[in-house]
C-alpha positions as CSV (number, residue, x, y, z in Angstrom):
1,M,-6.2,-27.3,20.8
2,G,-7.4,-24.0,19.2
3,K,-10.9,-22.8,19.3
4,T,-13.4,-23.8,16.8
5,T,-16.3,-21.7,15.5
6,G,-18.7,-24.4,14.3
7,L,-18.4,-23.0,10.7
8,Q,-17.1,-25.3,8.0
9,K,-14.7,-24.4,5.2
10,G,-16.8,-22.8,2.4
11,D,-19.5,-21.5,4.7
12,K,-20.6,-18.0,3.6
13,K,-20.6,-16.7,7.1
14,L,-16.9,-17.8,7.5
15,I,-15.9,-16.3,4.2
16,N,-17.8,-13.0,5.0
17,A,-16.0,-12.8,8.4
18,W,-12.6,-13.4,6.7
19,A,-13.4,-10.7,4.0
20,F,-14.5,-8.3,6.7
21,Y,-10.9,-7.9,7.9
22,D,-10.3,-5.9,4.6
23,W,-13.1,-3.5,5.8
24,A,-11.2,-3.2,9.0
25,N,-7.6,-2.8,7.9
26,S,-7.9,-1.0,4.5
27,V,-8.3,2.3,6.4
28,Y,-4.6,2.1,7.1
29,S,-3.7,2.0,3.4
30,L,-5.9,4.9,2.4
31,V,-6.0,7.2,5.4
32,I,-2.6,6.7,7.0
33,S,-0.4,5.7,4.0
34,T,-1.9,7.9,1.3
35,A,-4.2,10.6,2.5
36,V,-4.4,12.2,6.0
37,F,-1.1,11.4,7.7
38,P,1.4,12.2,4.9
39,I,-0.3,15.6,4.5
40,Y,-0.3,16.1,8.3
41,Y,3.4,15.2,8.5
42,A,4.2,17.7,5.8
43,T,2.2,20.5,7.4
44,I,3.5,19.9,11.0
45,T,7.2,19.6,10.0
46,E,7.0,22.9,8.1
47,S,5.8,24.6,11.3
48,F,9.0,23.6,13.1
49,E,11.2,26.6,14.1
50,Q,14.3,24.9,12.7
51,F,12.5,24.4,9.3
52,K,11.5,28.0,9.2
53,L,15.1,29.1,9.7
54,T,17.1,26.5,7.7
55,G,14.6,24.4,5.7
56,K,15.7,21.3,7.6
57,I,14.5,19.4,10.6
58,S,16.7,17.6,13.2
59,F,16.4,13.9,13.9
60,L,18.9,11.5,15.5
61,G,21.5,14.3,15.5
62,T,21.2,14.9,11.8
63,D,19.6,17.7,9.8
64,W,17.1,16.4,7.2
65,N,14.9,17.6,4.4
66,P,11.5,16.6,5.9
67,T,10.3,14.8,2.8
68,T,13.6,12.9,2.5
69,L,13.3,11.8,6.1
70,Y,9.7,10.6,5.4
71,N,10.9,8.7,2.3
72,Y,13.7,7.0,4.2
73,T,11.3,6.1,7.1
74,I,9.0,4.3,4.6
75,A,12.0,2.6,2.9
76,L,13.2,1.4,6.3
77,F,9.9,-0.3,7.4
78,M,9.4,-1.7,3.9
79,A,12.9,-3.2,4.0
80,I,12.0,-4.7,7.4
81,V,8.7,-6.1,5.9
82,A,10.5,-7.4,2.8
83,F,13.0,-9.2,5.0
84,T,10.5,-10.6,7.5
85,S,7.8,-11.6,5.0
86,P,9.4,-14.9,4.1
87,I,9.8,-15.6,7.8
88,L,6.2,-14.7,8.5
89,S,5.1,-16.9,5.5
90,G,7.0,-19.8,7.0
91,I,5.2,-19.2,10.3
92,A,1.9,-19.0,8.5
93,D,2.5,-22.3,6.8
94,S,3.9,-24.1,9.8
95,S,2.2,-22.6,12.8
96,G,-0.8,-24.2,14.4
97,N,-2.2,-20.8,15.5
98,K,-2.3,-18.1,12.8
99,L,-5.0,-16.2,14.6
100,K,-2.7,-15.3,17.4
101,F,-0.2,-13.8,15.0
102,L,-3.0,-12.0,13.1
103,K,-4.2,-10.5,16.3
104,G,-0.7,-9.5,17.4
105,F,0.2,-7.6,14.3
106,C,-3.3,-6.0,14.1
107,L,-2.9,-4.8,17.7
108,L,0.6,-3.4,17.0
109,G,-0.6,-1.5,13.9
110,S,-3.8,-0.1,15.4
111,L,-2.2,1.0,18.6
112,S,0.6,2.6,16.7
113,I,-1.9,4.6,14.6
114,M,-3.7,5.8,17.7
115,G,-0.3,6.7,19.2
116,L,0.2,9.2,16.3
117,Y,-2.2,11.4,18.3
118,F,0.8,12.4,20.4
119,F,2.8,13.6,17.4
120,K,2.0,17.2,17.6
121,G,5.3,19.2,17.3
122,E,9.0,19.4,17.1
123,S,9.7,17.7,20.4
124,T,7.5,14.7,19.4
125,L,8.9,14.1,15.9
126,W,10.4,10.8,17.1
127,V,6.9,9.6,18.0
128,G,5.7,10.2,14.4
129,I,8.8,8.5,12.9
130,L,8.7,5.5,15.2
131,L,5.0,4.9,15.0
132,T,5.1,5.3,11.2
133,I,7.5,2.3,11.2
134,T,5.6,0.2,13.7
135,S,2.2,0.8,12.1
136,G,3.5,-0.3,8.7
137,I,5.0,-3.4,10.2
138,G,1.8,-4.1,12.0
139,F,-0.3,-3.7,8.8
140,W,1.9,-5.7,6.4
141,G,2.6,-8.4,9.1
142,S,-1.1,-9.0,9.6
143,I,-1.7,-9.2,5.9
144,V,0.6,-12.2,5.7
145,F,-1.6,-14.2,8.1
146,Y,-4.8,-12.8,6.7
147,N,-4.0,-14.0,3.2
148,A,-2.8,-17.4,4.6
149,Y,-6.3,-18.0,5.8
150,L,-8.0,-17.8,2.4
151,P,-7.4,-21.5,1.3
152,E,-8.6,-22.5,4.8
153,V,-11.9,-20.6,4.7
154,A,-12.9,-21.0,1.0
155,H,-12.7,-23.9,-1.5
156,P,-10.6,-23.3,-4.6
157,E,-13.7,-22.4,-6.7
158,Q,-14.7,-19.9,-4.1
159,Q,-11.4,-18.1,-3.6
160,D,-11.6,-15.6,-6.5
161,A,-15.0,-14.4,-5.4
162,A,-13.9,-14.3,-1.7
163,S,-10.8,-12.3,-2.5
164,A,-12.8,-9.9,-4.6
165,K,-15.3,-9.5,-1.8
166,G,-12.5,-8.5,0.6
167,F,-11.2,-6.0,-1.9
168,I,-14.6,-4.4,-2.4
169,M,-15.4,-4.3,1.3
170,G,-12.0,-2.7,2.0
171,Y,-12.5,-0.1,-0.7
172,I,-16.0,0.9,0.6
173,G,-14.9,0.9,4.3
174,S,-11.8,3.0,3.7
175,I,-13.7,5.6,1.7
176,I,-16.4,5.9,4.3
177,L,-13.8,6.5,7.0
178,L,-11.8,8.9,4.9
179,I,-15.0,11.0,4.4
180,L,-15.6,10.9,8.1
181,C,-12.0,12.0,8.8
182,L,-12.4,14.8,6.2
183,A,-15.6,16.0,8.0
184,I,-13.7,16.0,11.3
185,I,-10.9,18.0,9.8
186,M,-13.0,20.5,7.8
187,K,-15.8,21.0,10.3
188,P,-14.5,20.3,13.8
189,D,-17.0,22.6,15.3
190,L,-19.8,20.2,14.4
191,I,-18.5,17.8,17.0
192,G,-17.4,20.4,19.5
193,M,-13.7,20.6,18.5
194,E,-11.6,23.8,18.1
195,E,-10.7,25.0,14.6
196,G,-7.3,26.0,13.5
197,T,-5.3,23.4,15.6
198,T,-3.9,20.0,14.9
199,F,-6.4,18.4,17.3
200,P,-9.0,17.4,14.7
201,T,-6.5,15.7,12.5
202,R,-4.9,13.9,15.5
203,I,-8.4,12.8,16.6
204,S,-8.8,11.2,13.2
205,F,-5.8,9.0,13.9
206,I,-7.5,7.6,17.0
207,V,-10.7,7.0,14.9
208,V,-8.7,5.0,12.3
209,G,-7.0,2.9,14.9
210,L,-10.3,2.1,16.7
211,W,-12.0,1.3,13.4
212,W,-9.3,-1.2,12.5
213,L,-9.1,-2.8,15.9
214,G,-12.8,-2.7,16.5
215,F,-14.1,-4.2,13.2
216,A,-11.3,-6.8,13.3
217,Q,-13.1,-8.4,16.3
218,I,-15.9,-9.5,13.9
219,T,-13.3,-11.5,11.9
220,Y,-11.7,-12.9,15.1
221,R,-15.0,-14.3,16.3
222,R,-15.5,-16.5,13.2
223,L,-12.0,-17.5,12.2
224,P,-10.7,-20.8,13.7
225,S,-7.4,-20.4,15.5
226,N,-6.1,-23.9,14.7
227,V,-7.3,-25.2,11.5
228,H,-5.0,-28.2,11.1
229,K,-4.6,-29.1,14.8
230,K,-0.8,-29.2,14.5
231,E,2.2,-28.1,16.4
232,P,4.6,-25.6,14.8
233,K,7.2,-27.2,12.7
234,K,10.9,-26.8,13.2
235,G,12.8,-24.7,10.7
236,Y,9.9,-22.4,9.9
237,L,12.1,-19.3,10.4
238,T,14.2,-20.3,7.3
239,S,11.6,-22.2,5.3
240,G,10.3,-19.0,3.6
241,F,13.7,-18.0,2.4
242,K,14.4,-21.5,1.1
243,E,11.1,-21.3,-0.9
244,L,12.0,-17.9,-2.4
245,K,15.4,-19.2,-3.3
246,K,13.8,-22.1,-5.0
247,V,11.6,-19.7,-7.1
248,W,14.7,-17.6,-7.9
249,N,16.5,-20.7,-9.2
250,E,13.5,-21.9,-11.2
251,L,13.1,-18.5,-13.0
252,V,16.0,-19.4,-15.4
253,N,13.6,-22.0,-16.9
254,Y,10.8,-19.5,-17.4
255,P,12.2,-16.5,-19.4
256,Q,8.8,-15.0,-20.0
257,L,8.0,-15.0,-16.3
258,R,11.4,-13.6,-15.4
259,T,11.2,-10.8,-17.9
260,F,7.7,-9.9,-16.7
261,L,9.0,-9.8,-13.0
262,I,11.8,-7.4,-14.1
263,S,9.3,-5.1,-15.8
264,F,6.9,-5.4,-12.8
265,F,9.7,-4.4,-10.5
266,F,10.5,-1.2,-12.5
267,F,6.9,0.0,-12.9
268,S,6.2,-0.8,-9.2
269,V,9.0,1.6,-8.3
270,G,7.2,4.4,-10.0
271,V,3.6,3.4,-9.1
272,Q,4.1,2.8,-5.4
273,T,6.3,5.9,-4.9
274,I,3.6,8.1,-6.5
275,I,0.9,6.5,-4.3
276,Y,2.9,7.2,-1.1
277,M,4.1,10.7,-2.1
278,A,1.1,12.2,-3.9
279,G,-0.3,13.9,-0.7
280,I,3.0,15.3,0.4
281,F,3.8,16.5,-3.2
282,G,0.5,18.4,-3.3
283,S,0.9,19.9,0.1
284,T,4.6,20.8,0.1
285,E,5.4,21.4,-3.6
286,L,2.0,22.9,-4.7
287,G,0.9,24.4,-1.4
288,L,-2.6,23.0,-1.7
289,P,-4.9,22.9,1.4
290,T,-5.7,19.6,3.1
291,T,-9.3,19.5,1.9
292,N,-8.3,19.8,-1.7
293,L,-5.7,17.1,-1.3
294,I,-8.0,14.6,0.4
295,G,-10.7,15.4,-2.1
296,A,-8.3,14.6,-5.0
297,I,-7.3,11.3,-3.2
298,L,-11.0,10.4,-2.9
299,L,-11.3,11.1,-6.7
300,V,-8.5,8.7,-7.3
301,Q,-10.2,5.9,-5.4
302,F,-13.5,6.4,-7.3
303,V,-12.0,6.7,-10.7
304,A,-9.8,3.6,-10.0
305,I,-12.9,1.4,-10.0
306,F,-13.9,2.5,-13.5
307,G,-10.3,2.4,-14.7
308,A,-10.0,-1.2,-13.7
309,F,-13.2,-2.0,-15.5
310,I,-12.2,-0.1,-18.6
311,F,-8.8,-1.7,-18.9
312,S,-10.2,-5.1,-18.2
313,R,-12.2,-4.6,-21.4
314,V,-9.1,-3.3,-23.2
315,S,-7.3,-6.4,-22.0
316,K,-10.0,-8.7,-23.2
317,A,-10.0,-7.0,-26.7
318,Y,-6.3,-6.5,-27.2
319,G,-4.5,-8.6,-24.6
320,N,-2.9,-8.2,-21.2
321,L,0.5,-6.9,-22.6
322,T,-1.1,-4.2,-24.7
323,A,-3.3,-3.0,-21.9
324,L,-0.3,-3.0,-19.5
325,K,1.8,-1.0,-22.0
326,I,-1.0,1.6,-22.3
327,T,-1.2,2.0,-18.5
328,I,2.6,2.4,-18.3
329,I,2.6,5.1,-20.9
330,I,-0.1,7.0,-19.0
331,W,1.9,6.6,-15.8
332,G,4.8,8.2,-17.6
333,V,2.5,11.1,-18.7
334,V,1.6,11.5,-15.0
335,C,5.2,12.1,-14.2
336,F,5.6,14.8,-16.9
337,V,2.3,16.5,-15.9
338,A,3.3,16.5,-12.2
339,F,6.7,18.0,-13.2
340,S,5.1,20.8,-15.1
341,L,2.7,21.9,-12.4
342,D,3.6,25.2,-10.7
343,K,2.0,26.5,-7.5
344,T,1.9,30.0,-9.0
345,Q,-0.3,29.1,-11.9
346,G,-4.0,29.8,-11.7
347,N,-6.5,27.1,-10.8
348,I,-3.8,24.8,-9.6
349,E,-6.4,22.9,-7.6
350,M,-8.2,21.9,-10.8
351,Y,-4.9,20.8,-12.4
352,F,-4.2,18.6,-9.4
353,Y,-7.7,17.1,-9.6
354,G,-7.1,16.4,-13.2
355,L,-3.8,14.7,-12.3
356,G,-5.7,12.7,-9.7
357,G,-8.2,11.5,-12.3
358,L,-5.4,10.4,-14.6
359,I,-3.8,8.4,-11.7
360,G,-7.1,6.9,-10.8
361,L,-7.7,5.8,-14.4
362,V,-4.6,3.6,-14.3
363,L,-4.1,2.8,-10.6
364,G,-6.6,0.0,-10.2
365,A,-5.9,-1.1,-13.8
366,I,-2.1,-1.7,-13.5
367,Q,-2.5,-3.5,-10.2
368,S,-5.2,-5.9,-11.4
369,L,-3.5,-6.4,-14.8
370,S,-0.1,-7.1,-13.3
371,R,-1.5,-9.7,-10.9
372,S,-3.5,-11.5,-13.6
373,T,-0.7,-11.4,-16.1
374,Y,1.7,-12.8,-13.6
375,S,-0.8,-15.6,-12.7
376,K,-1.2,-16.5,-16.4
377,L,2.6,-16.7,-16.9
378,L,3.1,-19.1,-13.9
379,P,4.3,-22.6,-14.7
380,E,2.2,-25.6,-13.9
381,T,3.0,-26.0,-10.2
382,E,1.5,-26.6,-6.8
383,D,3.7,-23.8,-5.3
384,T,1.6,-20.9,-6.5
385,A,1.6,-19.4,-3.0
386,T,5.4,-19.4,-3.0
387,Y,5.5,-17.7,-6.4
388,F,3.1,-15.0,-5.2
389,S,5.2,-14.5,-2.1
390,F,8.1,-13.9,-4.5
391,Y,5.9,-11.4,-6.4
392,D,5.0,-9.6,-3.1
393,V,8.6,-9.4,-2.0
394,T,9.6,-8.0,-5.4
395,E,7.0,-5.2,-5.0
396,K,8.2,-4.3,-1.5
397,V,11.8,-4.1,-2.6
398,A,10.7,-1.9,-5.4
399,I,9.0,0.4,-2.9
400,V,12.3,0.6,-0.9
401,L,14.2,1.6,-4.0
402,G,11.6,4.1,-5.1
403,M,11.6,5.8,-1.7
404,L,15.4,6.0,-1.5
405,V,15.7,7.4,-5.0
406,F,12.8,9.9,-4.5
407,G,14.3,11.0,-1.1
408,A,17.8,11.3,-2.4
409,L,16.9,13.4,-5.4
410,N,14.7,15.6,-3.3
411,A,17.6,16.2,-0.9
412,I,20.0,17.0,-3.8
413,T,17.7,19.2,-5.9
414,G,15.4,20.7,-3.2
415,S,12.4,19.9,-5.4
416,M,10.1,16.9,-5.5
417,Q,9.3,17.7,-9.1
418,W,12.7,16.5,-10.3
419,S,12.1,13.4,-8.2
420,V,8.8,12.8,-9.9
421,L,10.2,13.4,-13.3
422,F,13.0,10.8,-12.7
423,L,10.3,8.2,-12.0
424,A,9.5,8.4,-15.7
425,V,12.8,6.6,-16.3
426,F,11.5,3.5,-14.4
427,F,8.4,3.5,-16.5
428,L,10.4,3.7,-19.7
429,L,12.6,0.8,-18.6
430,S,9.5,-1.2,-17.7
431,F,7.9,-0.5,-21.1
432,I,11.0,-1.6,-23.0
433,I,11.4,-4.8,-21.0
434,L,7.7,-5.6,-21.2
435,S,8.0,-5.3,-25.0
436,L,10.5,-8.2,-25.0
437,I,7.8,-10.7,-23.8
438,K,6.6,-13.0,-26.5
439,K,2.8,-13.5,-26.7
440,T,1.4,-16.8,-25.6
441,K,-1.9,-18.5,-25.8
442,Y,-3.1,-16.9,-22.6
443,V,-1.0,-13.7,-22.6
444,Q,-1.5,-11.6,-25.7
């Protein structure tokens, strides 16, 4: 028997506790995936003696372009996540104790982030690579079980609002912590730390891990560990794959949905790669200081809220497909603008801020529009969770492809700008395929 909390499904306290996990874990997405760590990685690897001599760094007996190694590291853990997600989904559906798995992956992710404190030079590169992989697996693994709790804490009519509450709390929490990390990095003397070293940045990794693990305890205290009072079913390790195969086979009967998923795959390659690589691009390719880079990333987060609102109005007035096409065009423009930036031109910081504003305008918009459009195209079925699992795996596979392509082109050309420009090809393909979708009653 699992523990009970005394809170019934639909109770606001239970829903708030569930949503609070977004406040706890979203700091990984913003601070570790997008802002502080990628910039730190680029800066620290460029200080290696081997890099200064050859422009390469050594890992596992092979010389690498640092950015390419980072790309392949992300591709590796995303491939692991894409493969294990169906297994984890099967466990989430069949297990009698989701809370145990949620806690386990959260602990793996948060401890891995804190362990990044020990990545401080050439001899500890393996620490940075290994913990980048394990922290990503911890984050995405915990998300599977976190999402699986939603129908068990909220009634159907409450789930949209509960999900939105989690998103908002995650957004607010991650921005607060990013500002705190920025303060630690910019003004370490205010808290008695030495300037001009990696120590302040490495301390911020510990702060992120403690934030995630600490605030997660609030969620743990409220969530029941055994909602259905059942024993794990046999065959749950393969049940997730069977469900995804079922969706794959059914897509032949839903050409509109299939076409959208192909378009979604291609623009996800571009969008997710840009999100992951923006910080390293600004640091390595444009030579911008950390404070400017994190400031631009903060700008992206703030503008994204307004962008999502603006494009929701565009969608209401002109339809989902038209709104999505506009966002895809703007993403293509982002690729060309990034390609044209040159570190030698004046006011490069302002140009990068402008690029950040442009990304923010369409970042939240394309994510929210793609999810809602997909939902509207779904057939009448009780297996919506399985269809969204297929959607999530599609996005993760797109990230793997994006990272591999970006890293390979960077290794070949020696410039990330050509890699960014090539991403425009994926947006072009996505636009063309999206144009093949016929308008329906709900998708215009």
